[in-house]
Residue, then its C-alpha position, 0 to 999 in steps of 0.5 A: m806418888m802425888l808428883f806422879g799424879y800431878a804430872l799426869c794431870l798435866f799430860l792428859l791438860g796437854t792431850l786437851v790443848a792438842g784436841l783444841l787444836g785438832v778441833f780449830r783445823g778440823r773443816v767438818a762439824p763431825a770432826w768439832m763433835l768428837g774433838l768436843q767429845i774428847f774434852g768431856t772424857t779428858g775432862t773426867a779424867i782430869l776431875l776424877l784424879l784431882a778428887e784422888l789427889q785432893q782428897e774432895p768428893a765434890l769433883r766426883d760430881v762434878a766429873l759424873v755431871c761432866a760424863l753425862l753431859a757429853a754423852i748426851t751432848m753425843v746422842a743429841y748431835v747424833q739423832r739431829i745428824w743421823a741418816r735420813p731415808a731418801g725423800a723423807e721430809d721434815e715435817t714443820 
């Protein structure tokens, strides 16, 4: 079972590298942001899997923080990029 768990970690790490290649190949900001969101979710999955395999409860806490930061980052990005009505201007 341990071997399968570590093999799954390596597979997830491979998908993380593939996501990194997608971020570098993307030409627009939404592609970059989705790539970073994939990093957050995959990193959380890897940390949770390692927490179970190594019996380290602290890794669960780190995974929770990573998941929360990924969600907050996506919400902040969407609020910043969200289309404004025509004629609306920023008040600065």
